[in-house]
Steps between C-alpha positions, in 0.01 A plus 500: 500500500608854433535758776177668386312165506624425852398840631159486332436156649598628845254788470218249466572310823318604813660505845278214605610289206868567577449397866323178398770411243801572720675195639853382567635364172797262522598452135568759229576538133830662403326781303604853585248773571515822294692763693224754449249262663726444798553874540123555494441228758759629744385862457147397609632285787663816640149625586476259794390642838789623715511637854588870480578431132851383584484233221756271668497218246815418303483258211798337328409303186740241361462360150728352235854413602471656847187301572679178398807587714293560810301183449813290448674637810192452718466140382867442575459630854195282560680187372801573715296572809589866535282637777257778407584843638182705457480868589182431690466190712191288455309499827210286612368157415192384318279340765138398524286616208801669340696176492194322356481748213874472437485122476200508267686740272809276493292188433318668213828609342683170548202301370513693172876452482467125566702515820414253775532582869816287549656592163799693631669553161171627360457739789855623465436558129192705589709713734773548242245626249477811712865575436451426131246786520247257352663581165358854513696741277465769766572496872415811702670533840282725716616677812547827688760697691624347825384817684141380465318250718201270459247785484660634187529146357122509477538763228732268309236227519232728360738594218555130423125437484464787252779351294361145500153613392646724227703208367182292472322783323774504242490126430782406733527307825723502803604311814599682819790316657625525857800282407647790306588670827747218584811645343464881490878544467474357145235752409696793644813393314317443172329843505781698666290579806605620841459309826202721583304348211313205649308221322161387624393249231503431127247494221547276199298612201441443131268311268357180647600166355166313507672164454671507842309270736553727802294767325192286530511552878205686648450601862186614672420773749296478819167678519498868589362414842831331589688828488263796493276628778225750425367688800279804552 
């Protein structure tokens, strides 16, 4: 599709349709996205809500040779057992209903990938796919300055939601990835960043490869009553 065709198609998609179509896609085609389309998407993503309009999000997008170099080095570290060194420690455990939802999600994904519960090589392969970026031609590393805390990180999350919905509207898909925070030193080195530039997570994106079994995975959501209370 031409740039004009992509932009015209995006104009015909409602917000509700974009929300319904968005999902975590774990397999991509190698096709590049027109630069003008990417510029348009990221310009609109900038309009995310922001406390005091500080706009704290920082986005570093790797493609081509740099994308491949980062993927290769991350895979090497995983194979050699190099411990992750994230800028922000993961805190808390999934317990109770949260653990139940996590397990259901994993089961749904592994079932589509043909991975049995005790298939350790298969499970390891599924983990390594993260560091292959699911073959996405683009990997966005998203973060903020180290001066900010969790309150400002909320702004970054709202930016990411804008971005994911805009990608869907333009015929693309994405997968937000917490694993991309594991080796922030690689990202800083690759993009010539300072130590104050911190990485929160990554976002793989591109055109979906519909032949990848993992992309058949679908998850559900609990009813509104499980999380929302209306009171007058």
